N, C-alpha and C positions, 0 to 999 in steps of 0.2 A: 536545353532550350524547350523543347516539348514539355518534357517534365514542368517546368515552371510554371507553363500557360496554363497546363492543364489544375496543378496547384491553386493557382490563385483565383481560376474560374472555381473550385470546387469549395474555394473559402469566400468567395463573393455568394456564390447560390445558395451556402450554407443559412445566411442572413436572414434573419426572421422576415424580414420585406420582401425577399425573396423566393422563399420557399414555396408560396402558393402558385409560383409562375409556374409554365411549362418550358421545359428547353428551349422552344421555338422562339419563346419570348424571352428568354433569359439568356442566351447566349449573344441576340445582338445587343440589349442592355450593358452585357459587360464589356462588349467588345467598344462599344461607344463612351462607357463610364472610364475605359483604362486603353484608349485608343493609342497614348503614346507610349506607353509600357510596351505594348504587342508591338507598337514601330520598332523600341529597341532590341524587343526579345527576338525578331524577326532579322531587321538590318544589320546587328550587329554580328552575327554567325555568317550571313550571306555576303557581306563586304570586307570583314575584319578577317575571315578564314581563309579565304583567298589571298590577302595579301601576307599574313604569318606565313602559310606554306609559300609561297615564293621568295620571299626576304628570308627566311630561316633556313630554308631546303630541310624541315621538318614533314616527316611522313605525313599522307594522307591520313591516317588512322588516328592518329594520335592528334591533329587540329580536329577530328570529329569528335572525340571524346572529351576535348576540352571546349568545346562552345557549349 
């Protein structure tokens, strides 16, 4: 989950029109431009992780590694 967000930010910040900006300017712009994707990457593991854990009796470590 966090690796995906970091990789998306690195791709976003490497575009020519974003390279001249500082991180303090770039991060809020990235979050605003990709708000729905950020919601997806946060909500999916937080909501569906426990559902999968409870419904399938899967060990917690397995669920954490898959999210």
